C-alpha positions as CSV (number, residue, x, y, z in Angstrom):
1,I,-0.1,-0.1,0.2
2,L,1.4,3.4,-0.9
3,P,0.1,7.0,-1.0
4,N,-0.2,6.8,-4.8
5,A,1.0,5.5,-8.2
6,S,3.3,8.7,-8.8
7,F,5.2,7.3,-5.3
8,G,5.5,4.0,-6.7
9,I,6.6,5.1,-10.0
10,N,9.4,7.1,-8.3
11,A,10.5,4.5,-6.3
12,A,10.6,2.1,-9.0
13,I,12.8,4.3,-11.1
14,S,15.1,5.0,-8.2
15,L,15.8,1.3,-7.9
16,K,17.3,1.1,-11.3
17,N,20.1,3.5,-10.4
18,L,20.5,4.3,-14.1
19,Q,23.7,5.8,-14.9
20,C,24.8,8.4,-17.6
21,H,24.3,7.1,-21.0
22,D,22.0,4.4,-20.1
23,V,18.7,4.3,-22.2
24,V,15.1,4.4,-20.9
25,L,12.2,3.9,-23.4
26,T,8.8,5.7,-23.1
27,T,5.7,6.8,-25.0
28,D,4.5,10.3,-25.5
29,Q,1.5,9.5,-23.7
30,E,3.0,9.6,-20.5
31,H,1.5,11.5,-17.1
32,P,3.8,14.1,-15.4
33,S,4.2,11.3,-12.9
34,V,6.4,9.6,-15.3
35,K,7.5,12.5,-17.7
36,N,8.9,14.3,-14.9
37,P,11.2,11.9,-13.2
38,L,12.3,10.9,-16.7
39,E,13.3,14.6,-17.4
40,K,15.4,15.0,-14.3
41,L,17.1,11.5,-15.6
42,R,17.7,13.1,-19.2
43,Q,19.4,15.8,-17.2
44,K,21.8,13.4,-15.6
45,G,22.9,12.1,-19.0
46,I,20.6,9.1,-19.2
47,K,19.2,8.8,-22.7
48,V,15.1,8.8,-22.9
49,I,13.5,7.9,-26.2
50,E,9.5,8.5,-26.5
51,I,7.9,6.5,-28.8
52,S,5.2,7.8,-30.7
53,A,2.6,5.8,-33.0
54,N,-0.7,5.7,-34.3
55,S,-1.8,2.3,-33.7
56,E,-0.9,-0.9,-31.5
57,E,1.3,-2.6,-34.5
58,E,2.9,0.7,-35.1
59,F,4.0,1.2,-31.7
60,I,5.2,-2.5,-31.4
61,H,7.0,-2.1,-34.5
62,H,8.6,1.0,-33.1
63,L,9.2,-0.6,-29.7
64,K,11.2,-3.8,-31.2
65,R,13.3,-1.4,-33.2
66,Q,14.6,0.8,-30.5
67,I,15.3,-2.2,-28.4
68,A,17.4,-3.8,-31.4
69,C,19.0,-0.4,-31.8
70,E,19.4,1.3,-28.3
71,K,19.6,-2.1,-25.8
72,P,17.5,0.0,-23.4
73,H,17.9,-0.6,-19.4
74,L,14.5,0.3,-18.7
75,I,11.0,0.6,-20.3
76,I,8.1,2.7,-18.4
77,I,4.9,2.8,-20.1
78,S,1.2,3.7,-18.8
79,H,-1.2,0.8,-19.3
80,V,-3.7,3.3,-20.5
81,S,-3.0,6.7,-21.3
82,N,-4.2,9.8,-19.5
83,K,-4.2,11.8,-22.7
84,D,-6.4,9.9,-25.0
85,G,-7.4,6.8,-23.1
86,R,-5.8,4.3,-25.4
87,I,-5.0,1.0,-24.0
88,F,-1.5,-0.1,-24.6
89,P,-0.7,-3.8,-25.6
90,I,0.8,-4.3,-22.4
91,E,0.8,-8.4,-22.4
92,Q,2.7,-8.1,-26.0
93,I,5.2,-5.2,-24.5
94,G,5.6,-7.5,-21.4
95,E,6.8,-10.2,-23.4
96,I,9.1,-8.2,-25.8
97,A,10.6,-6.9,-22.4
98,K,11.0,-10.4,-21.0
99,W,12.7,-11.8,-24.3
100,H,15.1,-9.1,-24.3
101,D,15.8,-9.1,-20.3
102,V,14.4,-5.2,-20.0
103,S,12.9,-4.1,-16.8
104,L,9.3,-2.8,-17.2
105,I,7.8,-0.4,-15.0
106,V,4.0,0.0,-15.8
107,D,2.0,3.0,-14.7
108,G,-1.6,1.6,-13.8
109,A,-2.9,4.8,-12.4
110,Q,-5.6,5.3,-15.3
111,A,-6.1,1.2,-15.6
112,A,-7.1,0.0,-12.2
113,G,-10.6,-0.3,-12.0
114,Q,-11.2,0.4,-15.6
115,V,-9.7,-2.5,-17.4
116,K,-8.6,-6.0,-16.5
117,I,-5.3,-6.4,-14.9
118,N,-3.9,-9.8,-14.8
119,L,-0.1,-9.6,-13.7
120,E,0.5,-13.1,-14.7
121,D,-0.3,-12.4,-18.2
122,F,2.6,-10.1,-18.5
123,P,4.8,-10.0,-15.3
124,P,6.1,-6.6,-15.1
125,S,9.2,-5.6,-12.8
126,I,6.9,-3.1,-11.1
127,Y,3.1,-2.2,-11.5
128,A,1.9,0.5,-9.7
129,F,-1.7,2.1,-9.6
130,S,-4.0,4.8,-7.8
131,G,-6.6,4.1,-5.5
132,H,-8.5,7.1,-5.8
133,K,-9.0,7.2,-9.4
134,M,-11.2,4.4,-11.4
135,L,-11.3,2.3,-8.3
136,C,-13.2,5.4,-6.7
137,G,-11.0,4.8,-3.2
138,P,-9.8,7.4,-1.0
139,M,-7.4,10.2,-1.9
140,G,-3.9,9.3,-0.9
141,T,-3.9,5.5,-1.6
142,G,-2.4,3.4,-4.0
143,G,-0.5,0.2,-4.6
144,L,2.5,-1.2,-6.1
145,W,3.2,-4.8,-7.2
146,A,7.0,-5.7,-7.5
147,D,8.7,-8.9,-9.2
148,R,10.7,-10.4,-6.5
149,N,13.7,-11.2,-9.1
150,F,13.6,-7.3,-9.8
151,L,13.6,-6.5,-6.0
152,S,16.3,-9.0,-5.2
153,T,18.8,-7.5,-8.1
154,H,18.2,-3.8,-7.1
155,D,19.4,-2.2,-4.1
156,N,16.9,-0.5,-1.8
157,V,18.1,1.3,1.2
158,W,14.6,2.3,2.2
159,A,13.9,1.2,5.9
160,S,11.7,1.8,9.0
161,W,10.5,0.2,12.0
162,T,8.2,-2.3,10.0
163,T,11.3,-3.4,8.2
164,K,12.8,-6.8,9.4
165,E,16.3,-7.8,8.8
166,N,16.5,-9.3,5.3
167,N,12.6,-8.9,4.8
168,A,11.8,-7.6,1.3
169,Q,8.1,-8.3,1.5
170,H,7.0,-4.4,2.1
171,P,10.1,-2.5,0.8
172,F,8.4,0.5,0.3
173,E,6.6,1.1,3.4
174,V,8.5,3.3,5.3
175,G,6.3,4.8,7.6
176,T,3.2,4.7,9.9
177,L,-0.2,4.0,7.2
178,S,-3.4,5.6,7.7
179,L,-5.5,2.3,8.5
180,G,-8.9,4.3,7.5
181,L,-7.4,5.0,4.2
182,I,-6.1,1.4,3.5
183,A,-9.5,0.0,4.9
184,G,-11.5,2.5,2.1
185,L,-9.0,1.3,-0.6
186,E,-9.8,-2.4,0.4
187,A,-13.6,-1.5,0.1
188,A,-13.3,0.0,-2.9
189,I,-11.3,-2.8,-4.5
190,D,-13.7,-5.5,-3.1
191,D,-16.5,-3.0,-4.5
192,Y,-14.9,-3.4,-7.9
193,L,-14.4,-6.9,-7.9
194,L,-18.0,-7.9,-6.8
195,N,-19.3,-6.0,-9.8
196,Q,-16.9,-7.8,-12.0
197,I,-18.9,-11.0,-11.1
């Protein structure tokens, strides 16, 4: 449980510990919560490439070409665009990222509560979501799913009183959480799941 998707995205990007001349692939459809940290990386000498496309097929073609040419260290992409509502072919993108051994961070802020999300279909490195948008949960809630392999191979120095020695179960929870907000998010998710049956 996190305060929002932006928190999760920033935490995930920082885990990659990108260095000057590393390459990040993204899209021209990203929310400022993705664009702004990527701009900070660009200022540090990291190459950020925005892929533009009018169709899924065109996007996949450009993505494969950029991976072949640039050998990126990270792909960061929205599941659903906050600009025009397009749904990215995230399962196919996940397969491509896995095949090329590229970390994949997915911004699910516009997706959770609006489209079906099955992380087993495309296990990303990180999937962050907001609780207050399409899930209709309380402001100040969100969540993050993280691949264990990604966490085990990237240093995370965050720790708090909840951190146990060698325990990475909740690596991003670094302080006291509002139980009321968590209960509200749980109720919103339960309501969403009940309406899907």
